[in-house]
C-alpha positions, 0 to 999 in steps of 0.5 A: 536496512532499508524500506522495501514496501508501503502499507496502504489501507484500502476500502473497497466501498461499492460498485455501481452499473456493473452488469452481474447475474452471480454474487460478486466479490473484489480481488485486490493486487498491488503488483505482488503475489499476495491479494485480498478478496472482499466478501461475495455480495448478493445482487439484489436487481440493482445496479448498486453493489456494496462491499464496505470493507477495510484491509491492509495492502502491503506494496513493494515500493517499485509497484506502480499500479493496483488492480481491483478485478470484480468477479463472481463465482460460477459453477465451472470457476471463476468468471472476471466481470470487470478490472480497473488498473489505477496508477500509484501516482494518482494517490501517492502525490509526495505531499501530506495528503498521503496520510488522508483517505483518498475516496476514488472512483474508476471505471471498470472494463472487461477482458474485451475492453467494454466498459462495465460499471464503476468501482468506488474505493478509498485509499490511505498510506499508513504512516509507520509509527515511529519506533524509539529505542531508549536506554534507562541508564543513569550515564550514557557514553556518546562519541567518548563523552558521558551524558548524565541522567539521559535517554538516547533515542534512536529513530528507525524508519520515521519521516527524518530517515529515508534508509540510505547509507552514504559510504566512501570507497576505501582503496585498501590497494591504491599506491601511496602518491607522495 
């Protein structure tokens, strides 16, 4: 079974120059129905809001962006303040930097397209732990040969495996040409 999602560690750090009159919070989505919401932060009449919240976001492999939406609660419901949609390619470059925390800043825009502050966040790809299955028997039979006093190890989903199975089609009704 192949991988269907990847896990990102998202840290919503802060926002600056956000015009908000109520308590603000951030909703993070990774192109799925799942979303994560930070706690509300009280506006202390400054242009700087600080959340410093960390969570794990499971993103489908087909997802191409993450959405950060700053909102506030009004007496009639939710009021969107600004949104930033970040392309996954901006922080997933395929190199070793994927396992390092990257701190990024993006401009927020309101629903009319006007600038409304900047959001600062960190992102890191959580590398799945290598799961080893061991057989602690005295003799393990591998390909008809006996291996004495060894452990059989199988790697599931590590860096050496991309979950692709290669097969050759078997034509059971193919006419035999001799």
